[in-house]
DOLO-965190 format. One line per 2 residues: number of its first residue (from 1); for each residue x, y, z of N, C-alpha, C. Coordinates in nm, 2 decimals. Layout:
NUM> X,Y,Z,X,Y,Z,X,Y,Z; ...
END
This chain:
1> -3.32,4.41,-5.81,-3.34,4.32,-5.73,-3.45,4.19,-5.75; -3.38,4.08,-5.76,-3.48,3.96,-5.79,-3.59,3.95,-5.72
3> -3.71,3.91,-5.75,-3.79,3.88,-5.67,-3.79,3.75,-5.57; -3.87,3.74,-5.49,-3.86,3.64,-5.39,-3.88,3.50,-5.43
5> -4.00,3.50,-5.55,-4.02,3.38,-5.61,-3.94,3.34,-5.69; -3.86,3.43,-5.76,-3.76,3.38,-5.85,-3.64,3.31,-5.77
7> -3.58,3.40,-5.65,-3.47,3.32,-5.58,-3.54,3.17,-5.52; -3.66,3.20,-5.49,-3.71,3.05,-5.45,-3.69,2.97,-5.54
9> -3.74,2.99,-5.66,-3.73,2.89,-5.81,-3.58,2.86,-5.83; -3.49,2.97,-5.84,-3.34,2.94,-5.86,-3.29,2.82,-5.73
11> -3.32,2.85,-5.59,-3.25,2.79,-5.50,-3.31,2.63,-5.49; -3.45,2.61,-5.52,-3.51,2.47,-5.50,-3.43,2.37,-5.56
13> -3.42,2.37,-5.67,-3.33,2.27,-5.73,-3.19,2.24,-5.61; -3.10,2.32,-5.56,-3.02,2.29,-5.49,-3.05,2.23,-5.39
15> -3.15,2.29,-5.30,-3.19,2.23,-5.19,-3.27,2.07,-5.22; -3.31,2.06,-5.34,-3.34,1.89,-5.33,-3.23,1.85,-5.36
17> -3.13,1.87,-5.44,-3.03,1.80,-5.46,-2.96,1.75,-5.32; -2.95,1.86,-5.26,-2.91,1.82,-5.13,-2.98,1.73,-5.05
19> -3.13,1.76,-5.05,-3.18,1.66,-4.97,-3.18,1.51,-5.03; -3.16,1.53,-5.18,-3.13,1.38,-5.23,-3.01,1.32,-5.15
21> -2.90,1.36,-5.18,-2.79,1.31,-5.11,-2.80,1.29,-4.99; -2.88,1.39,-4.88,-2.91,1.35,-4.78,-2.96,1.22,-4.72
23> -3.06,1.20,-4.79,-3.17,1.07,-4.78,-3.08,0.96,-4.80; -3.02,0.95,-4.94,-2.95,0.84,-4.95,-2.83,0.81,-4.85
25> -2.78,0.91,-4.80,-2.65,0.88,-4.72,-2.72,0.88,-4.56; -2.83,0.88,-4.56,-2.91,0.86,-4.39,-2.84,1.03,-4.31
27> -2.86,1.08,-4.36,-2.78,1.24,-4.31,-2.90,1.34,-4.29; -3.01,1.32,-4.32,-3.10,1.44,-4.33,-3.07,1.53,-4.22
29> -3.11,1.46,-4.09,-3.11,1.55,-3.98,-2.97,1.59,-3.95; -2.88,1.52,-3.95,-2.73,1.62,-3.97,-2.73,1.73,-4.07
31> -2.76,1.73,-4.19,-2.75,1.82,-4.28,-2.85,1.93,-4.26; -2.97,1.93,-4.19,-3.05,1.97,-4.15,-3.01,2.08,-4.03
33> -2.91,2.02,-3.92,-2.83,2.11,-3.86,-2.74,2.22,-3.89; -2.69,2.13,-4.01,-2.57,2.23,-4.09,-2.66,2.35,-4.15
35> -2.76,2.33,-4.22,-2.82,2.44,-4.28,-2.87,2.55,-4.18; -2.92,2.49,-4.07,-2.96,2.55,-3.99,-2.87,2.65,-3.93
37> -2.74,2.63,-3.90,-2.64,2.68,-3.87,-2.59,2.77,-3.98; -2.58,2.73,-4.09,-2.54,2.82,-4.20,-2.63,2.95,-4.22
39> -2.77,2.91,-4.22,-2.91,3.02,-4.21,-2.84,3.12,-4.08; -2.83,3.07,-3.97,-2.83,3.16,-3.87,-2.68,3.26,-3.90
41> -2.57,3.21,-3.94,-2.46,3.24,-3.98,-2.45,3.36,-4.09; -2.55,3.33,-4.15,-2.56,3.44,-4.26,-2.65,3.56,-4.20
43> -2.72,3.51,-4.15,-2.84,3.63,-4.08,-2.74,3.72,-3.95; -2.66,3.64,-3.90,-2.58,3.73,-3.81,-2.47,3.82,-3.85
45> -2.41,3.74,-3.95,-2.26,3.81,-4.00,-2.26,3.90,-4.12; -2.30,4.03,-4.10,-2.33,4.15,-4.21,-2.18,4.14,-4.32
47> -2.07,4.09,-4.23,-1.96,4.08,-4.33,-1.96,3.98,-4.40; -1.99,3.84,-4.35,-1.98,3.72,-4.44,-2.10,3.73,-4.56
49> -2.21,3.80,-4.52,-2.29,3.81,-4.63,-2.27,3.92,-4.74; -2.18,3.99,-4.71,-2.14,4.09,-4.81,-2.04,4.05,-4.87
51> -1.96,3.96,-4.81,-1.84,3.89,-4.90,-1.91,3.78,-5.01; -1.99,3.72,-4.92,-2.06,3.65,-5.03,-2.15,3.70,-5.16
53> -2.20,3.83,-5.13,-2.29,3.87,-5.22,-2.23,3.94,-5.32; -2.09,3.97,-5.28,-2.00,4.06,-5.37,-1.96,4.00,-5.52
55> -2.00,4.06,-5.61,-1.96,3.99,-5.75,-1.81,4.06,-5.77; -1.75,4.13,-5.71,-1.63,4.19,-5.73,-1.49,4.05,-5.65
57> -1.54,4.01,-5.54,-1.46,3.89,-5.48,-1.45,3.79,-5.58; -1.32,3.73,-5.60,-1.30,3.61,-5.65,-1.35,3.47,-5.60
59> -1.40,3.36,-5.68,-1.45,3.27,-5.65,-1.36,3.19,-5.52; -1.24,3.16,-5.59,-1.15,3.12,-5.47,-1.15,3.18,-5.38
61> -1.14,3.31,-5.36,-1.16,3.39,-5.22,-1.28,3.36,-5.13; -1.34,3.35,-5.17,-1.52,3.31,-5.12,-1.48,3.17,-5.07
63> -1.45,3.07,-5.17,-1.43,2.96,-5.11,-1.32,2.94,-4.99; -1.22,3.00,-4.98,-1.13,3.01,-4.89,-1.18,3.03,-4.74
65> -1.28,3.14,-4.77,-1.34,3.20,-4.63,-1.47,3.10,-4.58; -1.52,3.05,-4.69,-1.61,2.95,-4.63,-1.53,2.83,-4.59
67> -1.42,2.79,-4.62,-1.35,2.68,-4.58,-1.32,2.68,-4.46; -1.26,2.83,-4.40,-1.20,2.86,-4.26,-1.32,2.87,-4.18
69> -1.41,2.94,-4.24,-1.53,2.96,-4.13,-1.61,2.82,-4.08; -1.64,2.75,-4.19,-1.74,2.62,-4.17,-1.70,2.52,-4.21
71> -1.57,2.48,-4.25,-1.52,2.39,-4.32,-1.52,2.26,-4.22; -1.48,2.27,-4.10,-1.48,2.13,-4.01,-1.59,2.12,-3.92
73> -1.68,2.20,-3.93,-1.78,2.20,-3.85,-1.92,2.17,-3.91; -1.92,2.15,-4.09,-2.04,2.09,-4.13,-2.00,1.93,-4.21
75> -2.08,1.89,-4.24,-2.07,1.80,-4.32,-2.01,1.81,-4.45; -1.95,1.70,-4.54,-1.89,1.72,-4.63,-1.95,1.76,-4.76
77> -2.07,1.69,-4.73,-2.17,1.71,-4.86,-2.22,1.86,-4.85; -2.24,1.91,-4.74,-2.30,2.03,-4.72,-2.19,2.15,-4.76
79> -2.07,2.12,-4.74,-1.97,2.19,-4.77,-1.98,2.17,-4.94; -1.98,2.05,-5.00,-1.96,2.04,-5.17,-2.09,2.14,-5.19
81> -2.22,2.14,-5.13,-2.32,2.25,-5.21,-2.25,2.40,-5.19; -2.20,2.42,-5.10,-2.18,2.55,-5.07,-2.08,2.58,-5.21
83> -1.95,2.49,-5.22,-1.85,2.54,-5.33,-1.94,2.52,-5.49; -1.98,2.44,-5.47,-2.09,2.42,-5.61,-2.17,2.54,-5.61
85> -2.23,2.61,-5.53,-2.30,2.76,-5.50,-2.20,2.85,-5.56; -2.07,2.86,-5.52,-1.98,2.95,-5.52,-1.91,2.97,-5.71
87> -1.91,2.82,-5.73,-1.85,2.77,-5.87,-1.97,2.81,-5.97; -2.09,2.83,-5.96,-2.19,2.88,-6.05,-2.22,3.01,-6.01
89> -2.16,3.08,-5.93,-2.23,3.22,-5.91,-2.34,3.22,-5.84; -2.37,3.11,-5.77,-2.51,3.13,-5.68,-2.49,3.15,-5.54
91> -2.40,3.18,-5.49,-2.36,3.15,-5.33,-2.48,3.26,-5.27; -2.49,3.36,-5.32,-2.60,3.46,-5.25,-2.71,3.43,-5.24
93> -2.75,3.28,-5.28,-2.90,3.19,-5.28,-2.88,3.13,-5.15; -2.75,3.11,-5.08,-2.72,3.04,-4.97,-2.85,3.05,-4.87
95> -2.90,3.14,-4.79,-2.99,3.17,-4.71,-3.12,3.11,-4.78; -3.14,3.13,-4.91,-3.26,3.08,-4.96,-3.26,2.91,-5.00
97> -3.15,2.89,-4.99,-3.11,2.73,-5.03,-3.14,2.66,-4.91; -3.10,2.72,-4.75,-3.10,2.64,-4.64,-3.25,2.65,-4.61
99> -3.31,2.77,-4.64,-3.47,2.77,-4.59,-3.54,2.68,-4.67; -3.52,2.66,-4.81,-3.58,2.54,-4.89,-3.57,2.36,-4.82
101> -3.42,2.37,-4.79,-3.38,2.23,-4.76,-3.46,2.21,-4.59; -3.48,2.33,-4.49,-3.54,2.33,-4.38,-3.69,2.27,-4.40
103> -3.75,2.37,-4.51,-3.88,2.34,-4.57,-3.87,2.18,-4.62; -3.80,2.13,-4.71,-3.79,1.98,-4.76,-3.80,1.87,-4.61
105> -3.75,1.90,-4.49,-3.68,1.86,-4.39,-3.83,1.83,-4.32; -3.91,1.93,-4.31,-4.02,1.94,-4.25,-4.12,1.87,-4.31
107> -4.10,1.85,-4.44,-4.23,1.77,-4.53,-4.21,1.64,-4.50; -4.03,1.58,-4.49,-4.04,1.48,-4.47,-4.05,1.39,-4.31
109> -4.05,1.49,-4.23,-4.08,1.47,-4.08,-4.22,1.47,-4.07; -4.28,1.54,-4.16,-4.47,1.57,-4.11,-4.45,1.67,-4.01
111> -4.37,1.76,-4.05,-4.38,1.85,-3.94,-4.40,2.01,-4.00; -4.42,2.08,-3.91,-4.47,2.21,-3.94,-4.38,2.34,-3.86
113> -4.35,2.46,-3.97,-4.27,2.57,-3.87,-4.40,2.68,-3.81; -4.40,2.66,-3.69,-4.48,2.77,-3.66,-4.41,2.89,-3.56
115> -4.42,3.00,-3.63,-4.34,3.13,-3.61,-4.45,3.20,-3.49; -4.38,3.21,-3.38,-4.47,3.26,-3.24,-4.43,3.38,-3.22
117> -4.50,3.51,-3.23,-4.45,3.65,-3.19,-4.52,3.64,-3.05; -4.45,3.68,-2.90,-4.50,3.71,-2.76,-4.47,3.81,-2.72
119> -4.54,3.89,-2.65,-4.51,4.03,-2.57,-4.36,4.03,-2.48; -4.36,3.90,-2.43,-4.23,3.85,-2.33,-4.17,3.72,-2.38
121> -4.05,3.70,-2.34,-3.99,3.57,-2.39,-4.08,3.47,-2.33; -4.12,3.35,-2.41,-4.20,3.23,-2.34,-4.10,3.13,-2.26
123> -4.19,3.07,-2.17,-4.08,2.97,-2.09,-4.10,2.85,-2.17; -4.05,2.70,-2.10,-4.06,2.60,-2.17,-4.15,2.56,-2.16
125> -4.27,2.54,-2.08,-4.39,2.52,-2.08,-4.48,2.57,-2.18; -4.48,2.71,-2.17,-4.56,2.76,-2.26,-4.55,2.73,-2.41
127> -4.41,2.71,-2.45,-4.36,2.65,-2.58,-4.42,2.55,-2.60; -4.43,2.46,-2.48,-4.47,2.31,-2.53,-4.66,2.35,-2.53
129> -4.70,2.40,-2.46,-4.84,2.41,-2.48,-4.89,2.47,-2.63; -4.81,2.51,-2.68,-4.84,2.61,-2.81,-4.82,2.49,-2.91
131> -4.72,2.42,-2.89,-4.69,2.34,-2.99,-4.81,2.22,-2.98; -4.86,2.18,-2.86,-4.94,2.09,-2.87,-5.06,2.12,-2.94
133> -5.08,2.29,-2.93,-5.21,2.33,-2.97,-5.22,2.34,-3.11; -5.08,2.37,-3.18,-5.05,2.35,-3.34,-5.05,2.22,-3.39
135> -5.02,2.12,-3.33,-5.04,1.97,-3.34,-5.19,1.93,-3.37; -5.28,1.98,-3.25,-5.43,1.99,-3.28,-5.46,2.02,-3.37
137> -5.44,2.14,-3.42,-5.48,2.21,-3.49,-5.47,2.18,-3.66; -5.33,2.15,-3.68,-5.25,2.09,-3.81,-5.25,1.95,-3.86
139> -5.28,1.88,-3.71,-5.24,1.73,-3.76,-5.12,1.69,-3.80; -5.02,1.78,-3.76,-4.87,1.75,-3.79,-4.81,1.66,-3.68
141> -4.71,1.59,-3.72,-4.62,1.52,-3.64,-4.55,1.55,-3.54; -4.47,1.66,-3.57,-4.41,1.77,-3.50,-4.41,1.90,-3.52
143> -4.41,1.98,-3.44,-4.38,2.11,-3.46,-4.27,2.20,-3.44; -4.19,2.25,-3.52,-4.09,2.38,-3.52,-4.13,2.46,-3.46
145> -4.09,2.55,-3.34,-4.12,2.69,-3.31,-4.01,2.78,-3.33; -4.03,2.91,-3.42,-3.94,3.00,-3.44,-4.01,3.13,-3.34
147> -3.94,3.13,-3.24,-4.01,3.26,-3.16,-3.97,3.39,-3.16; -4.00,3.48,-3.13,-3.94,3.62,-3.12,-4.03,3.71,-3.07
149> -3.98,3.81,-2.99,-4.06,3.90,-2.88,-4.09,4.02,-2.98; -4.21,4.08,-2.93,-4.22,4.21,-2.98,-4.35,4.28,-2.88
151> -4.28,4.37,-2.79,-4.35,4.43,-2.69,-4.49,4.48,-2.71; -4.48,4.53,-2.83,-4.58,4.60,-2.86,-4.72,4.54,-2.87
153> -4.71,4.41,-2.85,-4.84,4.30,-2.87,-4.90,4.33,-2.72; -4.83,4.39,-2.63,-4.86,4.42,-2.49,-4.92,4.27,-2.40
155> -4.98,4.17,-2.47,-4.96,4.07,-2.41,-5.03,3.96,-2.52; -5.01,3.85,-2.44,-5.07,3.73,-2.56,-4.93,3.68,-2.65
157> -4.99,3.63,-2.78,-4.92,3.59,-2.87,-4.99,3.57,-2.99; -4.90,3.57,-3.12,-4.96,3.56,-3.26,-4.88,3.42,-3.30
159> -4.97,3.32,-3.37,-4.91,3.23,-3.40,-4.92,3.20,-3.55; -4.81,3.21,-3.64,-4.85,3.17,-3.79,-4.78,3.07,-3.85
161> -4.89,2.98,-3.88,-4.82,2.85,-3.93,-4.90,2.81,-4.08; -4.78,2.81,-4.18,-4.79,2.86,-4.32,-4.88,2.99,-4.33
163> -5.02,2.97,-4.43,-5.08,3.08,-4.40,-5.18,3.10,-4.30; -5.18,3.05,-4.24,-5.27,3.06,-4.14,-5.20,3.15,-4.01
165> -5.29,3.24,-3.94,-5.26,3.32,-3.84,-5.36,3.34,-3.72; -5.31,3.29,-3.60,-5.38,3.29,-3.47,-5.35,3.39,-3.41
167> -5.43,3.51,-3.38,-5.39,3.65,-3.32,-5.47,3.61,-3.18; -5.39,3.56,-3.10,-5.46,3.57,-2.95,-5.37,3.68,-2.88
169> -5.32,3.80,-2.91,-5.25,3.90,-2.84,-5.36,3.97,-2.84; -5.32,4.04,-2.71,-5.39,4.18,-2.64,-5.43,4.30,-2.75
171> -5.32,4.32,-2.81,-5.33,4.41,-2.92,-5.43,4.38,-3.02; -5.44,4.26,-3.07,-5.53,4.21,-3.17,-5.70,4.17,-3.09
173> -5.70,4.14,-2.96,-5.85,4.16,-2.92,-5.89,4.31,-2.89; -5.78,4.42,-2.86,-5.84,4.54,-2.86,-5.89,4.59,-3.01
175> -5.79,4.58,-3.13,-5.86,4.60,-3.23,-5.98,4.51,-3.28; -6.01,4.40,-3.24,-6.11,4.36,-3.28,-6.26,4.43,-3.20
177> -6.22,4.42,-3.07,-6.33,4.51,-2.98,-6.36,4.65,-3.05; -6.24,4.72,-3.12,-6.26,4.86,-3.18,-6.34,4.83,-3.28
179> -6.34,4.73,-3.40,-6.40,4.71,-3.51,-6.58,4.66,-3.49; -6.57,4.59,-3.37,-6.72,4.58,-3.32,-6.80,4.70,-3.26
181> -6.72,4.80,-3.17,-6.77,4.92,-3.13,-6.80,5.01,-3.25; -6.74,4.98,-3.33,-6.74,5.09,-3.48,-6.87,5.04,-3.53
183> -6.86,4.91,-3.54,-7.01,4.87,-3.64,-7.14,4.91,-3.56; -7.11,4.87,-3.43,-7.22,4.95,-3.37,-7.33,5.09,-3.37
185> -7.21,5.18,-3.40,-7.24,5.31,-3.39,-7.27,5.34,-3.56
END
C-alpha cells in the first residue's frame, strides 16, 4: 500500500489543474461543491470505491458508471478530471484529489478547516460560537466545520485546526487533573 505522502504527491497536480481551470472559468465554488459531493459519495459507497479501485474492471466500464452516477450532477470540468483519472489509471486517487482541491479552495478563500469532535450533536448556536473562536485564534477569514460525535468524550469538545488541537473535553480535563495529581505524589 502506498504511503499517504505519496498519494498526496500524486493527487496534488490533478487538484491544482482542476483549480486552475476553475479559477479561469470563475467556477471555484461550484467545483468545490462537486468535489465535496464526490468525496462524500466515495466515502459512503463501498461498492463504488471497490469498482474504482479494481484493476480488473476496464476503464470504459468505470467511465460508464461514473457518467451514470454523477454525469448530469457535476460540472463538465469536474467530469473531465474524473475521465482523465480513469484514463491514466489514477481514479483510485479521487478522494485524495477532492481533499486536495478542498484545501486549495480554503487557501484561496483564506479559510481553515476545523475538525470538531463533541460528546453530543452541536446545535447551530454552538457551531457558530466555535467558528468565532477559531477565527479569533487563527485570523482566518472563514471557518469550515467538520463535526463528529464521540460519546467517549463525556462532555465538551475537541477542536483540531491543522496541527493545533484544543482539547476542551471532560475526558481531556480529567486526564490533565490525573497528570497533575500524579506529579504531586
